[in-house]
C-alpha positions, 0 to 999 in steps of 0.5 A: 510368937511369929516373927514380924515382917517388914510389911507388918512393921511398916511405920506410918510414913511408909503407908502413905504411898499405898494410901495415895494409890487407894485414893487414886484408884477409887471407882476403878478396877485397880482399887481392890489390889491397892486396898489389899496392898495397904492392908498387907503393909499395915497389918500383914494380912493373908486373906481379905473379904469385903461383904455388903448387907443391904437389909435383906437376909442376904449378903453380897461378896465384893472382894475375896482374896487369899494371898497364899491360896487364891482359889480358896477365897472364892470358895469360902465366899460362896459358902459364906454368902450361901448361908453361913453368914447367919452363923457369924457371931457379928451377924446380929450386930450387922442387922442392928446397924442396918435397922439403925435410925441414927446417922452414926457411921463410925467404923467398929473394929471387932477381934475374932470371937472364937468362942461364939463360933459354931463348930461347923462355921469354924471348920468350914471357914477357918480350918480348911484354909488354916486361918487362925485369927480374924479382925472384922471392921463394920462400916455403916453406909447410907444404903448398906453396911460394909463388912471388912474381914481380915485374916491371918494364918498360922505362918504369920501368927495372930494379930497383936496389940499393935496391929489392932491399934493400927487398924483402929487408927486406920478405921476412919480412912478404911471406912471412907475408902470402902464406902466411896469405892463400893458405892461407885462399884455397885452400879445401878442397873444398865438402864432403868427396868420397866415397871413389869421387870421391876415387879418380876425382879422384886423378890431378888437382892440388889445384886441379883436384880442387877445381874438379871437386868444385864442378862435381859439386855443381852449380856453374857454371864461373863460380860455381866460379871465384868460390868458389875466388877465381880468374879465369874463364880460370884455371878454364877451364884447370884444367877443360881439364886435369882433363877431359883427365886423366880422359878426359871431354869434358864436365861431364855425362860427369864427373858420369856417371863419378863416379855410375857408379863410386859 
């Protein structure tokens, strides 16, 4: 059994400063790091991913972090949002939550379901970064289902019973923090689209639509990514998917398409 670090064995009073920092950073750029600090102290995570499902057969990545191999996280997020999410053992549950009619917004904590993972899914998302265990929290919101994924590698060892108990106790707090922050951090478009723009961009996911609207308003991909509080690589993925759906090869053609229809 792997040794338990001071961070992993933190008692509840020691977590309060990290909780307070999360609350103070709600809606701000520093929230992600505050959330990661809380999760590292609470259960000693090595990697964290936050995704959002909005009812379409697509997923947005809101946070991707791997403490040991920072560059790996972005690549894994691209693979997941690029299509591997459909092989996630929890995917059908996420779809069910999006289609729910009830007002139940209780968080669900699900340990890793290794036996239900297709081999290609496991090899792409676990073997290369040497991850051995995962706990997923599904957090239903009003318009989206947020999906918080926490991982450990071989150095830290698998999550233990006390880790799962702590996450279960933290789940209502994590759900509230996640909903409040990312509902704010996923802003509406820079201004309301015209009727023509709305019609043209209707095939896109919400994030793809927001990105295209920023580009149409004169932003570069870099400044649009900053406005949306996402990584440049994530913005590139959204742009590529949006352009493919719209059948345009460039920003100039996107602008021409919208102006022509207008």
